[in-house]
C-alpha positions in Angstrom: 0.0 0.0 0.0 1.0 3.7 -0.2 1.5 5.8 2.8 2.0 9.6 3.2 2.5 12.1 6.0 -1.2 13.0 5.7 -2.1 9.5 6.7 0.2 9.1 9.6 -1.5 8.9 13.0 0.9 9.9 15.8 0.5 8.6 19.4 2.4 10.2 22.2 4.6 8.1 24.5 6.4 8.9 27.8 9.4 7.8 29.8 7.7 4.5 30.8 7.4 3.3 27.2 11.1 2.2 26.6 13.5 0.7 29.2 16.5 2.8 30.0 19.1 3.2 28.6 17.7 3.6 25.1 18.7 5.4 22.0 15.2 6.8 21.8 14.2 10.0 23.7 12.1 9.6 26.8 9.2 11.5 25.1 8.0 11.4 21.5 5.5 10.0 19.2 4.8 6.5 17.7 3.4 5.7 14.3 3.1 2.6 12.1 4.6 1.8 8.7 2.5 -1.1 7.3 4.4 -4.3 6.2 2.9 -4.0 2.7 4.3 -0.5 2.1 5.1 0.6 -0.6 2.7 -0.4 -3.4 4.1 -2.5 -6.1 6.2 -4.9 -4.0 5.2 -8.5 -4.4 3.6 -9.9 -1.2 6.3 -12.5 -1.1 8.6 -9.7 0.1 6.2 -8.1 2.6 7.4 -7.7 6.2 5.6 -7.2 9.5 4.4 -3.8 10.4 7.0 -1.5 11.8 6.3 0.7 14.9 8.3 3.8 14.5 9.3 6.4 17.1 9.8 10.1 16.2 11.3 12.4 18.8 13.4 15.5 19.3 17.2 15.2 19.4 19.6 18.1 19.6 17.1 20.5 18.1 15.8 18.3 15.3 13.3 15.4 15.0 14.5 12.0 14.1 12.9 8.6 13.3 13.9 5.1 14.3 12.3 1.7 14.5 11.0 1.5 18.0 11.7 -2.2 18.6 15.4 -2.0 17.7 16.7 1.5 17.5 19.8 0.9 15.4 19.3 3.2 12.4 17.9 6.7 12.0 15.6 6.6 9.0 14.9 10.3 8.7 15.6 13.7 10.3 13.9 17.0 9.9 12.8 20.3 11.4 9.4 18.9 12.4 8.1 15.5 13.3 6.0 15.3 10.1 8.9 16.2 7.9 11.1 13.7 9.6 8.4 11.0 9.3 8.0 11.9 5.6 11.7 11.5 4.9 11.7 8.3 6.8 8.9 6.9 4.6 11.0 7.7 1.5 14.1 6.0 2.9 12.0 2.9 4.0 10.5 2.8 0.5 13.9 2.9 -1.1 15.2 0.2 1.2 12.3 -2.1 0.7 12.3 -1.8 -3.1 16.0 -2.5 -3.2 15.6 -5.5 -0.9 12.7 -6.9 -3.0 14.8 -6.6 -6.1 17.7 -8.4 -4.5 15.3 -11.2 -3.4 13.9 -11.6 -6.9 17.4 -11.6 -8.5 18.7 -14.2 -5.9 15.8 -16.5 -6.6 16.7 -16.5 -10.3 20.5 -16.5 -10.2 21.2 -18.5 -7.1 18.2 -20.8 -6.6 17.2 -21.2 -10.2 13.6 -20.2 -9.4 11.2 -17.6 -11.0 11.5 -14.1 -9.7 8.4 -14.6 -7.6 6.5 -17.8 -6.6 4.4 -18.6 -9.7 1.6 -20.4 -7.9 -0.6 -18.6 -5.4 -3.6 -20.1 -3.7 -6.0 -17.4 -2.3 -9.0 -18.1 -0.1 -11.8 -16.0 -1.3 -14.7 -17.2 0.8 -15.2 -19.3 4.0 -18.6 -20.2 5.3 -20.1 -22.9 7.5 -23.2 -24.6 6.2 -25.9 -25.6 8.7 -27.6 -28.7 7.4 -30.9 -30.1 8.5 -33.3 -32.5 6.7 -35.4 -29.4 5.8 -32.9 -26.6 5.1 -29.4 -25.5 4.2 -28.3 -22.2 5.6 -25.1 -20.2 6.3 -24.0 -20.0 9.9 -23.7 -16.6 11.4 -23.1 -17.5 15.0 -23.7 -20.2 17.6 -25.7 -19.4 20.7 -24.9 -21.4 23.8 -27.5 -23.7 25.4 -29.7 -22.4 28.1 -29.8 -25.0 30.9 -30.9 -28.4 29.3 -32.1 -26.8 26.1 -29.9 -27.5 23.0 -27.9 -24.8 21.3 -29.3 -22.5 18.8 -27.7 -21.5 15.5 -28.3 -18.0 14.1 -28.2 -18.5 10.3 -28.8 -16.6 7.0 -30.8 -18.0 4.1 -28.3 -18.3 1.2 -31.1 -17.4 -1.3 -31.8 -14.0 0.3 -34.5 -15.1 2.7 -33.0 -13.2 5.7 -31.9 -14.4 9.1 -33.5 -16.9 11.4 -32.7 -19.3 14.2 -32.3 -23.1 14.1 -32.5 -25.1 17.3 -30.2 -28.1 17.5 -32.6 -31.0 17.8 -30.0 -33.7 17.1 -30.5 -33.6 13.4 -28.3 -30.6 12.7 -24.8 -30.9 11.2 -22.2 -28.3 10.4 -20.2 -28.4 7.3 -17.3 -25.9 6.8 -16.9 -24.8 3.2 -13.8 -23.0 1.9 -13.6 -21.6 -1.6 -10.5 -20.2 -3.3 -8.7 -19.1 -6.5 -5.5 -20.4 -8.0 -3.3 -17.6 -9.5 -0.6 -18.7 -11.9 1.8 -16.0 -13.2 -1.1 -13.6 -13.5 0.3 -10.6 -11.7 -2.6 -10.4 -9.3 -0.4 -11.0 -6.3 -3.1 -11.3 -3.6 -1.9 -10.0 -0.3 -2.9 -13.1 1.6 -2.2 -16.4 -0.1 -0.3 -19.6 0.1 2.6 -19.5 -2.4 4.3 -22.4 -4.1 7.1 -23.0 -6.6 5.5 -25.8 -8.6 2.0 -27.0 -9.7 2.3 -30.3 -7.8 2.6 -28.6 -4.4 0.0 -26.0 -5.2 -2.6 -28.6 -6.2 -1.8 -30.7 -3.2 -2.5 -27.7 -1.0 -5.7 -27.0 -2.8 -7.0 -30.5 -2.3 -6.2 -30.3 1.4 -7.4 -26.8 2.2 -10.3 -26.0 -0.3 -13.6 -27.6 -0.9 -14.0 -25.8 -4.3 -11.8 -23.6 -6.4 -11.3 -21.9 -9.7 -8.4 -20.6 -11.8 -7.8 -16.9 -12.0 -9.0 -15.9 -15.5 -5.8 -13.8 -15.9 -3.6 -16.9 -15.6 -2.0 -17.7 -19.0 -1.7 -21.4 -18.2 -2.9 -23.4 -15.3 -4.4 -26.8 -14.4 -8.1 -26.9 -15.1 -10.2 -26.8 -12.0 -12.4 -29.6 -13.3 -9.4 -31.9 -13.5 -8.6 -31.6 -9.9 -11.8 -31.5 -7.9 -14.9 -33.7 -7.8 -17.5 -32.7 -10.4 -19.9 -35.4 -9.3 -20.8 -37.5 -6.3 -18.8 -40.6 -7.7 -15.5 -38.9 -7.1 -16.5 -37.8 -3.6 -17.6 -41.3 -2.7 -14.3 -42.7 -4.1 -12.3 -40.3 -1.9 -14.3 -41.1 1.2 -13.8 -44.9 0.6 -10.1 -44.4 0.2 -10.0 -42.5 3.5 -12.0 -45.2 5.2 -9.7 -47.9 3.8 -6.6 -46.2 5.0 -8.1 -45.7 8.5 -9.2 -49.3 8.7 -5.8 -50.5 7.5 -4.0 -48.7 10.3 -6.4 -50.0 12.8 -5.9 -53.6 11.5 -2.1 -53.2 11.8 -2.4 -52.0 15.4 -4.8 -54.9 16.2 -2.5 -57.5 14.6 0.4 -56.2 16.7 -1.7 -56.3 19.9 -2.9 -59.8 19.1 0.6 -61.0 18.4 1.9 -59.6 21.7 -0.8 -61.2 23.7 -0.4 -64.5 21.8 3.4 -64.8 22.4 2.8 -64.0 26.1 0.4 -67.0 26.2 3.1 -69.2 24.5 5.7 -68.0 27.0 3.4 -69.0 29.8 3.1 -72.5 28.5 6.8 -73.0 28.0 7.8 -71.5 31.4 5.7 -74.0 33.3 8.5 -76.5 32.5 11.4 -74.1 31.6 11.1 -71.0 33.8 14.4 -69.5 32.5 13.3 -69.5 28.9 13.8 -66.1 27.1 13.4 -67.0 23.4 12.1 -69.7 21.1 12.7 -70.8 17.6 10.0 -72.0 15.3 9.9 -73.7 11.9 7.3 -71.6 10.1 6.3 -74.1 7.4 4.6 -76.5 10.0 4.7 -74.2 13.1 6.9 -76.7 14.9 8.8 -75.6 18.0 12.5 -76.2 17.3 14.5 -74.6 20.1 13.9 -73.0 23.5 16.8 -71.0 25.0 17.7 -68.8 28.0 20.1 -65.9 27.7 23.1 -68.1 27.9 22.0 -71.7 27.5 20.1 -74.1 25.3 17.1 -75.4 27.4 15.3 -77.7 24.9 15.6 -78.9 21.3 13.2 -80.7 19.0 15.8 -83.4 18.3 17.2 -83.5 21.8 16.6 -86.0 24.6 15.1 -83.6 27.1 11.6 -84.5 28.2 11.1 -81.3 30.3 8.8 -80.0 27.7 6.5 -82.9 27.1 4.5 -83.6 23.9 1.3 -82.0 25.3 3.1 -78.7 26.0 4.7 -78.7 22.5 1.3 -79.2 20.9 -0.2 -76.4 23.0 2.5 -74.1 21.8 1.8 -75.1 18.2 -1.9 -74.5 18.6 -1.3 -71.0 20.0 1.2 -70.2 17.2 -1.5 -71.2 14.6 -3.7 -68.5 16.0 -0.9 -65.9 16.5 0.4 -66.2 13.0 -3.0 -66.6 11.3 -2.7 -63.1 9.7 0.7 -63.5 8.1 3.7 -65.8 8.2 5.9 -64.4 5.4 9.3 -63.0 6.4 8.3 -59.4 5.9 5.4 -59.7 8.4 7.5 -61.7 10.9 10.2 -59.1 10.7 7.7 -56.3 11.4 6.6 -58.3 14.5 10.1 -58.7 15.9 11.1 -62.2 14.6 14.6 -62.8 13.3 16.0 -65.4 10.9 19.5 -66.3 12.0 20.0 -68.7 9.1 18.6 -67.4 5.9 18.8 -70.9 4.3 16.2 -72.3 6.7 12.6 -71.5 7.5 13.4 -71.2 11.2 12.6 -67.9 12.9 13.4 -66.8 16.5 11.4 -64.5 18.7 12.0 -63.2 22.2 9.6 -64.3 24.9 8.2 -61.4 27.0 9.2 -61.1 30.6 
């Protein structure tokens, strides 16, 4: 935006405003230089608003940034003249800096002078849906005692405002609409900016319910190609989300089931071999091959020990059939913590829980 001395609003400050010692005088005036000053600088180069202090110093007025007084931006015989000269210097500084940023993007980073893709939110509304009506939410009124909340809404077709009581059949649906700008020069002040189409479209799909392409954009993805134009696509997206959620839940359930199952197996084995810390299993027939402690072999399938009698071995095998019912391939076993000491055999080893 533009700024001039006629638009400056001065606010007096006193000795309590800045801690001492300070390069600023104890008394003076504050004013703000907007972060989007001056006009013509791409929003990619905008800064935060600057609070400026103007005060008398040795017979003249001078201007500095109040937050960090390290540079005098303007001096003059009056506060308004000093502020005007400061605006000119700030404009020169910001235009120079914006030019440097654009040149560095091109020469050093190999990018375009400004981000070519800008996603602007143009409208945000919450729809109030009931079996009878669809309205725009203005505000939510809290419940009175045991009564349900009320929604103050506006008829989208111009029917005015009215109230909807939440009777259990009301649902709220946020709706965000936006515009994609591509090298069009519009430079919206508030927008998400991207260097490539892939990231821009990914953001659109995440943040917007509906969008269009700025008509001034010379080339851009067609909106119809990247958002649902019928209910089929919306249903497909919902099913994909449901499947992903169910898949994660199934993975977590499998891990929990495996942990509990191995604990049951450990319980059976330790009735006879209380020092057991791991077992080895031949996966192809779920046969128990070895039982070991941290530093000794306690039982072997081909050994002579009868500490683990046939009934216990069969119990272990029955439990393993349930534990590994949802996957016995090496990848699944690896995910569940099994190891394969000898890659040439189908014997896998797993630690027994404490």
